[in-house]
N, C-alpha and C positions, 0 to 999 in steps of 0.2 A: 337279594331274593333268598327266601328260606330254602334249605336243602330238603326236598321231599324224596322219600324212598318209596317209589311206586311199585305196586304188585298188581298183577292182573286179577280182576275180580273172578271169583269162582263161578259166578253166574254168567260170565261172558260166553258167547256162542263160539262154535268152532269155525264159523264162516267169515271171520274177520271183524265181526261186530264186537269189539272188545273195549272195555273200560278198565282203566288202571286207577287204583286208589292208593293214596298215601295217608297213613294215620300215625306217623312217627313223631309229629310235633303236638305238644299239648294244645288242646282247645281248637285244633284246625284239622279238617279233613279236606284233602285235595283230590280232584278228579281230572283225568285227561283221557283223550282218545289214544289208544295204543297205536293206531295207524299213523298218528301225527304227534310223536312225542315232543317235538319242538313247538307245537301249537299252543293254543290257549289252555290255561289251567284254571279250573273253577274251584274256589275254596268256600267251605261252609263250616259253621260251628257244629258242635256235637248235637245240639237240640234239633237243628234242621236235618242233620244226617239221620237221626233216629226217626224223624217224621217221614222221611222219604219212602221207605218200604211200606209204611202204613198207607200212604197216599196211593202208591202203585196198587196195593191190594184192593183198595176201594174202587179203582178204575176198572178192574177185571169183571 
């Protein structure tokens, strides 16, 4: 398994709704729930990662 260096998202709320992101490996962005660091890790490529905030903005 790759070694991901997770950091808490600056957009995470203060009420425990936190996402951690790792961008230390080339061509891979990893996400996990900070409340469950041993749980599932979702990985996406840079193109999908760039599309994510645009998708969220359209849903507002």
